[in-house]
C-alpha positions as CSV (number, residue, x, y, z in Angstrom):
1,M,61.4,146.6,114.4
2,M,62.7,143.2,113.4
3,R,64.3,142.6,110.0
4,M,64.5,139.2,108.2
5,L,67.0,138.5,105.5
6,L,65.2,137.3,102.3
7,D,66.6,135.1,99.6
8,P,65.6,136.3,96.1
9,T,67.4,133.4,94.5
10,R,65.2,130.7,96.0
11,M,63.0,128.8,93.6
12,S,59.4,127.9,94.3
13,R,58.4,124.2,94.6
14,E,56.8,124.3,91.1
15,A,59.9,125.9,89.5
16,E,62.2,123.5,91.4
17,S,60.1,120.5,90.2
18,L,60.3,121.8,86.6
19,H,64.1,122.2,86.9
20,V,64.5,118.6,88.2
21,R,62.3,117.2,85.4
22,L,64.3,119.1,82.8
23,Q,67.6,118.0,84.2
24,K,66.5,114.4,83.7
25,R,65.9,115.0,80.0
26,I,68.6,117.5,79.0
27,V,72.3,116.9,79.6
28,G,75.2,119.4,79.7
29,Q,73.1,122.6,79.3
30,D,72.4,123.6,82.9
31,D,72.7,127.4,82.3
32,A,70.0,127.2,79.6
33,L,67.7,125.2,81.9
34,R,68.2,127.7,84.7
35,Q,67.3,130.7,82.6
36,I,64.2,129.0,81.3
37,V,63.1,128.0,84.8
38,D,63.7,131.6,86.0
39,V,61.4,132.9,83.4
40,Y,58.8,130.3,84.3
41,Q,58.9,131.3,87.9
42,T,58.4,134.9,86.9
43,F,55.3,133.7,85.0
44,L,54.0,131.8,88.0
45,S,54.4,134.8,90.3
46,G,52.3,137.0,88.0
47,M,55.2,139.4,87.5
48,A,55.5,138.8,83.7
49,G,54.8,141.8,81.6
50,T,51.3,142.1,80.2
51,R,52.2,143.6,76.9
52,R,55.1,141.3,76.0
53,P,55.5,137.5,75.7
54,V,56.3,135.7,78.9
55,G,59.8,135.2,77.6
56,S,61.8,135.2,74.4
57,F,64.9,133.1,73.9
58,L,67.5,133.1,71.1
59,M,69.2,129.7,71.3
60,L,72.6,129.5,69.5
61,G,75.2,126.8,69.0
62,P,76.2,123.8,66.9
63,T,73.8,121.2,65.8
64,G,73.1,118.3,68.1
65,T,73.6,120.3,71.4
66,G,70.0,120.1,72.5
67,K,68.4,123.4,71.4
68,T,65.2,122.0,69.9
69,R,65.2,119.1,72.4
70,T,65.2,121.5,75.3
71,V,61.9,123.1,74.1
72,E,60.4,119.6,73.6
73,A,61.6,118.6,77.1
74,L,59.9,121.7,78.5
75,A,56.6,120.7,76.8
76,E,57.0,117.1,78.2
77,S,57.6,118.5,81.7
78,L,54.7,120.9,81.6
79,F,52.1,119.2,79.5
80,G,53.2,115.5,79.3
81,E,53.9,115.4,75.6
82,A,56.6,116.8,73.3
83,R,54.1,117.8,70.6
84,A,52.7,120.5,72.9
85,V,54.8,123.0,71.0
86,I,53.8,125.1,68.1
87,K,56.9,124.4,65.9
88,I,57.6,126.6,62.9
89,D,60.3,125.2,60.6
90,C,61.8,128.5,59.2
91,A,63.3,126.6,56.2
92,E,59.7,126.5,54.9
93,F,59.5,130.3,55.0
94,Q,62.4,131.4,52.9
95,H,60.2,133.4,50.5
96,S,58.0,136.4,51.5
97,H,54.8,135.0,50.1
98,E,55.0,131.9,52.3
99,I,54.2,134.0,55.3
100,A,50.5,133.5,54.4
101,K,50.8,130.0,55.8
102,L,51.3,131.6,59.2
103,I,48.8,134.4,59.2
104,G,46.5,133.5,56.3
105,S,45.8,135.4,53.1
106,P,44.0,138.8,53.3
107,P,40.5,139.1,52.0
108,G,40.2,139.3,48.2
109,Y,43.1,136.9,47.5
110,L,42.5,133.7,45.7
111,G,42.0,130.9,48.2
112,H,41.4,133.3,51.1
113,R,38.7,131.2,52.7
114,E,40.6,127.9,52.2
115,T,43.7,129.3,54.0
116,H,44.0,128.1,57.6
117,P,46.7,130.1,59.5
118,L,49.0,128.3,61.8
119,L,49.3,131.0,64.4
120,T,45.7,131.4,65.6
121,Q,44.6,132.0,69.1
122,E,43.0,128.5,69.1
123,S,46.3,126.9,68.2
124,L,48.1,128.9,70.9
125,N,45.6,127.9,73.6
126,Q,45.1,124.2,72.6
127,F,47.5,122.8,75.2
128,H,46.5,125.1,78.1
129,T,45.5,123.3,81.3
130,E,43.9,124.5,84.5
131,E,47.3,124.6,86.1
132,V,49.4,125.9,83.3
133,K,47.9,128.4,80.9
134,L,51.0,128.8,78.9
135,S,51.9,128.4,75.2
136,L,55.3,127.3,73.7
137,V,56.2,128.6,70.3
138,L,59.4,127.4,68.5
139,F,60.8,129.1,65.4
140,D,63.4,126.5,64.4
141,E,66.5,127.6,62.4
142,I,65.4,131.3,62.4
143,E,68.4,132.3,60.2
144,K,66.8,130.5,57.2
145,A,63.6,132.6,57.3
146,S,62.8,135.5,55.0
147,D,62.9,139.1,56.1
148,S,59.1,139.0,56.2
149,L,59.1,136.5,59.0
150,W,61.6,138.5,60.9
151,N,59.5,141.6,60.6
152,L,56.5,139.6,61.7
153,L,58.4,138.5,64.8
154,L,59.2,142.2,65.7
155,G,55.6,142.9,66.5
156,I,55.2,139.6,68.4
157,L,58.3,140.1,70.5
158,D,57.6,143.8,71.2
159,K,53.9,143.9,71.9
160,A,52.8,140.2,72.0
161,T,50.2,140.7,69.3
162,L,49.8,139.4,65.8
163,T,47.2,140.5,63.2
164,L,46.0,137.7,60.9
165,G,45.1,138.1,57.3
166,D,41.4,138.5,58.3
167,N,42.2,141.1,60.9
168,R,41.8,138.9,63.9
169,Q,44.2,139.6,66.7
170,V,46.3,136.9,68.3
171,D,47.6,137.4,71.9
172,F,51.0,136.1,72.7
173,S,51.2,137.5,76.3
174,R,51.0,134.0,77.6
175,A,53.6,132.5,75.3
176,M,57.2,131.6,75.7
177,I,58.9,132.1,72.3
178,F,62.0,130.2,71.3
179,L,64.2,130.9,68.3
180,T,67.0,128.4,67.5
181,S,69.9,128.9,65.2
182,N,73.2,127.2,64.2
183,L,74.9,130.5,63.7
184,G,78.5,130.5,65.1
185,A,78.7,126.7,64.9
186,R,81.9,126.8,62.8
187,E,83.6,129.2,65.1
188,I,82.6,127.3,68.3
189,D,83.7,124.0,66.8
190,A,87.1,125.5,66.0
191,L,87.4,126.6,69.7
192,V,86.4,123.2,71.1
193,R,87.7,120.6,68.7
194,P,91.4,120.7,69.7
195,N,90.3,120.1,73.3
196,L,88.0,117.2,72.8
197,G,90.1,114.7,70.9
198,F,87.1,112.9,69.4
199,A,89.1,111.5,66.5
200,A,90.7,109.0,68.8
201,G,87.4,107.9,70.2
202,L,87.6,107.5,73.9
203,A,91.4,107.3,74.1
204,N,91.5,110.9,75.2
205,D,89.0,111.0,78.1
206,S,88.1,114.7,77.7
207,S,85.8,116.6,79.9
208,H,83.2,119.2,79.0
209,V,84.3,122.7,77.9
210,D,86.3,124.4,80.6
211,T,85.0,127.7,82.1
212,S,87.8,129.8,80.5
213,R,86.8,128.6,77.1
214,A,83.0,129.0,77.8
215,G,83.3,132.8,77.6
216,K,84.9,132.6,74.2
217,I,82.2,130.2,73.0
218,A,79.5,132.5,74.1
219,H,81.2,135.4,72.5
220,A,81.5,133.5,69.2
221,G,77.8,132.6,69.1
222,V,76.6,136.1,70.0
223,G,79.0,137.7,67.5
224,A,77.7,135.5,64.7
225,A,74.1,136.5,65.6
226,R,75.0,140.2,65.5
227,R,76.4,139.8,62.0
228,I,73.1,138.4,60.7
229,F,70.3,139.9,62.8
230,S,69.6,143.6,63.0
231,P,70.0,145.5,66.4
232,E,66.3,146.1,66.2
233,F,65.6,142.4,66.2
234,L,68.2,141.4,68.8
235,N,67.0,144.2,71.1
236,R,63.6,142.5,71.5
237,I,65.1,139.2,72.6
238,D,65.0,138.7,76.4
239,K,67.7,136.1,76.7
240,T,70.4,134.9,74.3
241,I,71.7,131.4,75.2
242,V,74.7,129.7,73.6
243,F,74.6,125.9,73.8
244,A,78.1,124.6,74.2
245,P,79.3,121.4,72.4
246,L,79.0,118.2,74.4
247,G,82.0,116.3,75.7
248,E,82.4,112.6,76.3
249,P,81.0,112.7,79.9
250,E,77.8,114.4,78.6
251,L,77.5,112.0,75.7
252,R,77.8,109.1,78.1
253,R,74.9,110.4,80.1
254,I,72.9,110.9,76.9
255,L,73.7,107.3,76.0
256,A,72.2,106.1,79.3
257,L,69.0,108.0,78.4
258,E,69.0,106.5,74.9
259,L,69.4,103.0,76.3
260,E,66.4,103.7,78.6
261,A,64.4,104.8,75.5
262,V,65.4,101.6,73.7
263,Q,64.1,99.6,76.6
264,D,60.8,101.5,76.5
265,R,60.5,100.7,72.7
266,I,61.1,97.0,73.4
267,H,58.3,97.1,76.0
268,R,55.9,98.6,73.5
269,A,56.7,96.0,70.9
270,V,54.0,93.4,70.4
271,G,54.3,90.3,72.6
272,V,57.7,91.3,74.2
273,S,56.5,93.5,77.0
274,S,58.6,91.8,79.7
275,V,61.9,91.6,77.7
276,G,64.8,93.3,79.4
277,F,68.3,94.1,78.4
278,R,71.5,95.5,79.8
279,A,74.6,96.7,78.0
280,S,78.1,96.0,79.3
281,R,80.6,98.8,79.8
282,A,82.5,97.6,76.8
283,A,79.3,97.8,74.7
284,E,78.7,101.3,75.9
285,D,82.2,102.4,75.0
286,F,81.8,100.9,71.6
287,L,78.6,102.8,71.0
288,L,80.2,106.0,72.2
289,C,83.2,105.5,69.9
290,E,80.9,104.9,66.9
291,G,78.6,107.8,67.9
292,I,81.0,110.6,68.9
293,D,81.5,113.3,66.3
294,S,81.9,116.9,67.4
295,R,80.3,118.2,64.2
296,Y,77.0,116.5,64.8
297,G,76.7,116.3,68.6
298,A,74.1,114.0,70.2
299,R,72.3,113.3,66.9
300,H,75.3,111.2,65.7
301,L,75.1,109.2,68.9
302,K,71.4,108.6,68.4
303,R,72.0,107.4,64.8
304,A,74.6,105.0,66.1
305,V,72.2,103.6,68.7
306,E,69.5,103.1,66.0
307,R,72.0,101.4,63.6
308,L,73.9,99.2,66.1
309,L,71.2,98.5,68.7
310,V,67.6,99.2,67.6
311,A,67.9,97.5,64.2
312,P,69.4,94.3,65.6
313,F,66.8,94.2,68.3
314,A,64.1,94.6,65.7
315,N,65.5,91.7,63.8
316,L,65.7,89.5,66.9
317,I,62.0,90.3,67.7
318,A,60.8,89.8,64.2
319,T,62.5,86.4,63.8
320,G,61.2,85.1,67.1
321,Q,64.6,84.8,68.7
322,V,63.5,87.0,71.6
323,G,60.2,86.5,73.5
324,S,58.4,87.6,76.6
325,G,60.4,87.0,79.8
326,D,63.8,86.9,78.1
327,S,66.8,88.8,79.6
328,L,69.4,90.0,77.1
329,L,73.0,91.1,77.5
330,V,74.6,93.3,74.9
331,D,78.4,92.9,74.9
332,F,81.3,93.8,72.7
333,D,83.2,91.1,70.9
334,Q,86.8,92.3,70.5
335,S,87.7,89.5,68.0
336,T,85.1,90.8,65.5
337,A,84.9,94.4,66.8
338,R,81.1,94.1,66.8
339,L,78.3,94.0,69.3
340,M,77.0,90.6,70.3
341,F,73.6,89.9,71.7
342,L,73.3,87.2,74.4
343,K,70.2,85.6,75.9
344,E,70.7,85.0,79.6
345,T,69.0,82.0,81.2
346,K,68.9,81.1,84.9
347,D,70.0,77.6,85.9
348,T,67.5,76.7,88.6
349,A,69.7,73.8,89.8
350,C,72.6,76.0,90.8
351,G,71.1,79.4,90.7
352,T,73.7,80.8,88.3
353,V,73.2,82.9,85.2
354,S,74.7,81.6,82.0
355,P,74.8,83.4,78.7
356,V,73.5,81.4,75.7
357,P,74.6,83.1,72.5
358,P,72.7,81.8,69.4
359,Q,74.8,82.0,66.3
360,A,72.3,84.1,64.5
361,M,72.2,86.7,67.2
362,A,75.6,88.2,66.6
363,A,75.5,91.7,65.1
């Protein structure tokens, strides 16, 4: 009898492809991506439990670390659009009576027939495809929800079923459920802040959170969740993932993604489809210095890009200073400590590229 050693850690081609697509969209959270892909592979194999959701994830960590964005990236990777997620903003369900917006009012209540529940079977199945019959449900900032919503989740997480106000049953056995929370953010920030040196901008070239501190960060996040959520609730969660704060290397990679997104927005602008731009290293460093704040994560960087890059580009396009076929260089002017926008023109006589900075294009 021959025996062959098998590898239970190998990913299928579909799961590997999903992992690669997620890594292109999400920076610095490889552990979270791997856990999501593992659950997806279980779903593809047909080994997911029939009386429970495909997977349930409690995502903890500071704001701006990519919790909500990870779910949107999963939707983009599977269905081609970020909106292929049923997103429940739990801040809208801080009172018990507001639960009717999710399941509808029971018969006999005023407005019963006018109530359209959010969590219907039709809404769960609306993004299913022939290849992927899977639903993504996101409960954002779950700690802000009322006890009624938590109790509602107990049944969904335990038996993958939900009874609406009109007694219709909703099946969640083909759903991945994500719960996000900022619980533990203050404790995690206290652990990481001394090691990042963000106050000095990029003067201290810090790396991402080291492995010895990663355990303390995970413990802080889980500990905060245990102080708020009941054991009955946490016991129904399949995976608890703590998103670590992002360091300068991760934010630099996120900046590269943001610059690509700005280029796409320029291409979509009317009449400037062939305009291209590039940012110098000095300009990138300036954007990072302006956009790094450990309290706000990647969101602060995105706001800096909007303020320092997108708004000036919009002005240049609106005033006709930029047109189709133009090539732009974004550089940093040390004398004014501001970004400057240069139009590059090719000199056909000598084949060189010379920057032509209009006076009105400084920003």
